[in-house]
N, C-alpha and C positions, 0 to 999 in steps of 0.2 A: 671628475678626473678619474682615469683608470687607476686601479690599485694593483699592487703586486701581492701575490699570495702563493700558495703551494703550486698552483697551475704554472707559475713562472719557472718552476724547476723542470717542467716537462721538456724533454729534448736535451737535458744537460749531459746525458751519456753520449748522445750523438755529437754534441758540441765538443766534448772532450776527445772523441775519436777524430773529429775533423781537425781539432787543434794539433793533435799528435801527428796526423798526416801532413798538415801544413808545415810543421817543424821539420819533418823528414824531407819534404819538397824543398824547403829553404836550405837545409844542410847540403842537398845535392845540387843547389843552384838552379833548380828548375822553376821555382815560383817564389814570390814574396807576397803572402796573403796574411792580412791582419784581421783579427776579431774586432768588430766594432762594439764597444760596450754600450748598453742602453742606459742613458742617464736617469737615475732615480733619486728621489728625496725620501730618506727613511722617515717613517712616522712612529714605528714601534720596533724596539730591539729586544730580543730575549737576552737578558744580561748574563744568564748562565752559560749560554752557548755563543754569545756575541754575534748571533745571526739576525739579520733583518727579517722580521715577521710580517710587517706591513709597510708599504711605501707607495708613493705615486710616481708615475712616469713624468719626467720633466717635459718631454716632447715625444712625438711619435717617432718610433725607430723606422729606419728604412730597410737595411739589409743586415745580415749577421756578419758578412765577410766582404772585404774589398782588397784589391791588390793587383798584381801583374803576374802573368805567366809568359815567360819568354818575350817580354815586351808588349803583350796584349793585356789591356785593362780588363779585369773581371770583377764582377760582384755576384754574390749569391747568398741565399738564405737556406738554412738547413731545418728540415721538419721531420719529426717522427710520426709514424702512422702505425697504430696497433692493428687495425683491420685492413681489409682489402679495398675499402672505400675511403677516399680522402675528401673531406669536406672543404669547400672553398672558403668558408668563413675563417679558416686558419691563415688565409692570405688576405691582406688588407689593400684597399684601393691605392692608398698612398705608397705602398711598397711597389705595386705594379707600375704606377706612374713614374716613380724613381727609376725603376729598371728599364722602362721604355725610353726615358730620357738618357740613361746611361748608354743604351745601345745606339741611340741617335748620335751620341758623341763618339761612336766607334768602339765601344766596349762590348763585352759579352756578359749577359745576365742570365742566370739560371737558378734553379732550386735543386738541392740535394734532398731526396726523400729517403727515409730509412723505414722499410716495412719490417717491424720488429718481429712479428710472428714468423715471417718467412726468412728473416736474417738476410735480406737483400736490399741493395741500394738502387735508386733510380735517379738518373740525371734528367731533370725536367727542363727542357728548353723553354725560354720565355714564349716563343711563338706557339708552342704546344699548350702551355698554360692559357694563353690568350684565347685559344679555341674553346677550351672548357669554360673560361670566364665569360666569354660572349654568349655561349649556350645558356649559362645560368642567368645572365642579364636579359635574355630574351624569353624567359619563362621555362627554360629547360632545367635539367638536373642541377642542383646546387653542389654537386660533387662529381668526382670521376672514379671509375673502378680500375683496379689493378689490370684487368684484362683489356682495358682500352689503351694501355700504354704501349709504346713502341719497344718491342723486345730487344732491339739493338742497344738500348740505353740502360738496361739492367746490368748491375755488376756486383761483385763480392770482393771482400778483402783479399789481397794477394801480395806476394813479394815483400812482406813486412810493412806494407802500407794498409792501414785499417780502412780508409775511405779513398781508394785510388781513382779519383775522378778525372785525372788529367787525360786518360785515354778517351773518355767520353767527351771531354772538352775538345780534344783533337777531332773526334768524329763530327761533333757539332760544327767546328770550323770548316771541315771538308764539305759539309752539306750546304754551306751558305753560298 
C-alpha cells in the first residue's frame, strides 16, 4: 500500500494558490472548480500537532480538480517543478487514462505546472503530455525539458489571480 509522508506535502503551496484562484473565478461566476480530496486512512498522528504523520491511500487518486468553466467540463492536476526538467514518473498511468476518458466524454483535461525557480506557470494540454509520455514508453526520455514546451502556454500571476489559467484554457479551446 502506498503511504503518505512529507513528500505528500509537495505542491501544497501551488494547491493553495490554485484554490484561491478558483475561489476568485467562482466569485466572478466564471468557473466552478472543486478540489478533489485524496482519501487516506491515518496510521500515525502526532498528538502534539494533531497532524497525520503516516497514512495509506485508500485508492488511487485521479486528478486534483474537477468542475465546469462556462459550461465546459474540465479536470486538471497541479504539479510543482523545481528544475527545468519535469520527470514523467510524477504523472501516473491511471491519471492519464482518466483524463483521456474525460476528454472522450467531451471535457477538457490538462495539467498546471509551476516552475518554482522561474516563478512561471505552464498549461500542459493532455495531447502535449501524451507526446512526451509516448516518447518515454518507446525508449526515449522519461522527462521533458522546459525548452521543449510551447511558449504560448506559459503564464504568470496577473490581475489579482494567482494562477490565471482561464486564458490558456481558452487558447486550448481555440486550437481544437
